[in-house]
N, C-alpha and C positions, 0 to 999 in steps of 0.2 A: 784784445786780439788784432784790431785794425793796425795797431803800431806793429805787432810782431810780423804781420803781413806785409807792411810798407818796408820793413826791414829786409824781409826776404826778396822782395822786388828789388831793392837797391843791391842786395849781395849778387843778384845775378844780371845786374846792370839794366833793369827796366825801371824807368822812372813811373812812379804810381799814377802821376797827373797825366801821363801819356798812355796809359793802360786803358784799353776800353773797358766798359763797365761790366762785360761779360766775360771777361779774360778768366778762363780757367785757372791760370797761374795765380790768381788772387785767392784760390781756394786749395791751397796745398795739401789740406788734409784729405781731399777727394781725389787727387790725382795718383795714377800709378807711376812708379819710376821710368816705365818704357814711356808713357805719354810726356812726362816731365822732359826727358831726353829728346824726344820727338820735336816738342814745342820750342826747346830752348837751343836745340842743335849743340849739345856737348857742354852745358853749363855744369858746374859742380852738383854732383849728385849727392855729396856730403852735405852740402848747404840746403838742398832740398830735403834730405832725410831729416836733418835737424828741425827745419821748419814744420815738415809734415808730423813728427811726433809731438812736437809742442803744440801746434794748432789743433791737433786730433785730441789731445787731453784737455784742451779748452773747450773743444766742442762736446766732449764727452760731460764735462762739468755742466756746461749749459742744458743739456738734456736732462740730468739729473735734477737740476732747479727748476725746469719747466715742468717736469714731471710732479714735483713736489708742489708747486703752485697749483697745478691743475687737481691734485688730490685735494688740497686745502680749499679750494673753490667749490669742489663738489660737496665736501663736508659742511661748508658754510650753507650752501643752499640746500642741502639734503638730497642731492642728485645720487 
């Protein structure tokens, strides 16, 4: 996912190395279109939506895997 976020930042002309570590733009899956537009002053919404959909999908997959791991650990320890 890191590579996809870096690609997104490049597409909106923000260098990842210059982006502060708590930059909300590094989490496109959590931004609204309004917040994106406000923070980027009119950069491509199409680029944002593409990155948002893709990173949201990754995030959903990660949540599923983490849930499965939690369930297996509980079963392993009888919790």
